[in-house]
N, C-alpha and C positions, 0 to 999 in steps of 0.2 A: 287780210282782215276778213273775218267771217260776216255773214249777213247780220247776225245779232249785234256784233260790234258796230257795224255800219248803222243800223237802226237806232242804237243807243247814242251814237255820235250825232245823228240827224236830230234826234229829240233834244239833245243838249244844245245844239245850234239853234233850234227853233225856240227853245226856252230863252236863250241869250238874246235872240232878235226880239222876242216879245217884251223882254224887260228893257231893252234899249229903246223900243218905240213907246214905252210908258204904259204898255198894256200889262198890268199885273193881274195875276189870277187871284180872285178873292180867297181868303183863308177858309179851310173847311169848317163847317158849322159843327159845334159840339153837340153830341146827342142829347136829347132832352132827358132829364132825370125821370126814371120811372116812378109811378105813384106807389104808395105804400101797399095798396091792395094787389097791384101787379106783382110786386116783389113777394108778397105772401103766396100768391098763386104759383109763381115760378119756384119758390122754395118748396112748396108742397109737391109740385111736379118733380122736382129733383129728388125729394125724399122718396117718392114712389118709384122713380127710376133706380135709385140706389137700392131700395128694397127688392125690386124686380131682379136687378143684376146680382144681388147677394143670394137670392133664391136660386137663380140660374147657376151661379158659381157653386152653390152647395149641391145642386143636381149633377152638375158636371164632375164635381169631386167624387160623388157617390159612383157615377158611371166609371170614372177612372179607377176607383178602388175595385169595382166589380171586374173591369177589364184586366187589371193587375192580378186579381185572384184567379181569373180564367187563364191568364198567361202562365201563372205558377203551376196550375193544375196540368196545363198542356206540357210544360217543360218536364214535370214529374213523369207524365205518361210517356213522353219521348224518351226519357232516361230509362224507364222500365222496358220500353220496346227495344231500345239499344242493347240493354243488358240481355233481354230474351234473344235477340238476334246473335249476340256474342255466344250465348249458350248453344243456340242452334248450330252455329258454325263449328263449335267444339264437338258437338255430338256428331255432326256430319263428318268431321275429320276422324273421330274415333270409329265411326262406322266404316269409313274407307279403310282404316287400318285393319279392323276386324274382318272385313271382306277379303283383304289380302291374306290374312292369317288363315281364314277358313279355306281359301283356294289352295294355299300351301299345304294345309293339313289334309285336304281331300286328295291332293296329288300324292302326298306321303302315304296315305291310307291305300290308294289304288296300287302304289308300288308294293306296299307290304302284303296286300292280298295276292298280287301277282307272285311275289316271293313264296308265299304260303302255298300257292297252287304248284309251283315248281317243286318245293320241298315235299309236298304231299305225293307228287308224282314220283319223286326220287325214293321216298319211303315205300311206296307201293312196289316199285321195281326192286328194291332191296329185299322185300319180303318174298318176292317171287324167286329170288335167287337162292 
C-alpha cells in the first residue's frame, strides 16, 4: 500500500472516529447569491474578455495565414532551387562527357598530324628518287 492510500485510509478512520464520538462537521455554507449590479459587472467583464479573445484569435488567424503564405513561397523557391540543382548536375555530366570527347579528338588529331608528317616525309623521299 502506497503513502497516498495509507493517508486516505487514515482520513477515513479519523472521520469514522469523529462520527462515532458525536462530533459531526457542520455542513458547508452555501455561497451568498451575488447582487444584480455585481452580475452585470461580471457579465460586462466577460463580454470584454470574449471581445479581446476574439480579436486575439483574429490576429493569430491572420498571422497563421501569413506564415502559411510564406511557407508556400519557401516551398516554391525550394522546388525551383532543386530543379536548378538537377539542371546543373545534368550540365556537369554533359561537360564531363564533352571533356572526354575533346580529349579523345585531340589524341586522334595528334595521331593524324603525326601520320601526315610521316606521309609527307615519305612523299618527299619518293620525289627525290
